[in-house]
N, C-alpha and C positions, 0 to 999 in steps of 0.2 A: 287568752291564748296562752298555750304552753309553749315551751322552748322549741319543740318540734315543728309547730305551725307559725312561729313568729317569723317575720320577714328578716332576711339576712342583712347584715351590714354591708355597705358597698365596699368593694375591694380597694385597698390602697395601693398606689403605684410603688413598685420596688425601687429603691434608690441605689441598691448595691450592684445593679446590672452595669457592666462595662459595655462600650460599643463593640460590635463584632469585629474581629480582625479580618482584614481581606483574605479571601481564600485563594490559594493557588489554583489555576485551571487544572483539571485532571489530565493525566498523561494521555496522549492519543491512544485510542482503542486499537488502532491498526498501524502497522509500520508505514512510514512515508517511503516512497520510491523516488529515487533521483537518477539522473543520467550524467555520466562524465561527458566533457566535450567530445571525446572520441567516439562515444556511443551516440551522441546527438548527431554528429556528422554522418555516421553510418545509417542511422534512422532516416535522415533526410534523403540519402542516396537510395535506400531501399523504398522509401515512399514515392520517389520519382520514378522508379522502375516498376513497382508493384501495386501502387495505389494505397488507400488507407490501410493501416497496420494494426496489429494487436500482439501482445506478449502473453505467454502462459508459463508460469513457473511451476513445474511439477514437483513431486516428491522423490524423484530419482528413477531408477531402473534403466530403461533403454537410452534416455537422454542424459543420464548422469547428473541430474538436477540442475541443468542449465536452463537459463531463460530462453524459451523458444520464441521466435518471431514469425508470424503468419500474416498473410493478407487478412484484413478484418473479416471476421465471421467464418474464416476457413476451419478454425478449431472450435468445435462445439463445446461450450461451457454449460454447466447445469448446477444441480444441487450440491455437487462435490467440489465446487469452486467457489472462490471469493473474489470480488472486484476490489483490489487493493486501492487503486488510484487510476485516474485517467491522466496520463502524462502530457504536459504541455511542452512541446519541443519547438523551439524557435525555427521558423522556416517550414514547419509542417502545419498545414491548414487545419487539421482537426486533432483533437486529443487522441492519444494512443493508449487504449485500455490495457492495464497490467493485471492479469489474473493469476491466482495461485490456488492449488488444490487445498482443500480444507485441512487435510492431514499435514501438509507442509505448513500451512498458516498456524496451526496449533503449536508447532515447534518454534516458528519464527515470529510470532506476533509481537514480540518485544524488541524487534530489530528494525533498523533503517536499512532499506535495501538500496544499493547503489549499482546500477547497470553499467558495466564497463565493457571494453572490447580488448581482446588479446589476440596475438597472432596464433594461427593454428586451426586445424579443421574441427569444426563442431559437428553437431548432428546433421544428417542428410535431410531432415525435415525442416530445419530452421532456414529462413530466406537468406541468411548471411553465409551459409555453408560454401557456395562457390567462390566467395570473395577471399578465401584464405585466412579469414578471421573468424572469431566466435564470440558471442556475447557471454559475459561472465558476471556473476553476482558477487559483490563485495558487501559486507554487512558490518553494522555497528549497532550496539544496544541503543534503544530509543533513549534520548536524554543525554547522549554523549557527543 
């Protein structure tokens, strides 16, 4: 047999390898959505009056980039929207889906969204409009 057809020697284990260091989990791919106590209270009241709810955060224009609250299913979502999270609100029987337009998500994907409530009239399309308050988004970079 020549060198090309001779059997190979068995591989020897490498002794210089160190154990792998634990890896940090990757950062969340999408922002987390939270609600303040004031927002949770308003969501409970709106749920009692209107049934299951949903939120949609658009990219601006008519609603000024405010989170809009609707009866669940009243706002049609589609390929131009991303479901960020289904919010668990104490005292509300079912999760409250929080949607965002894809274009807004591209700009905000590294942020943590905090749904809050402030005095003042919001959009006429959102359920809280007659209450004299409006939902407002506060944000922080993910990881802070």
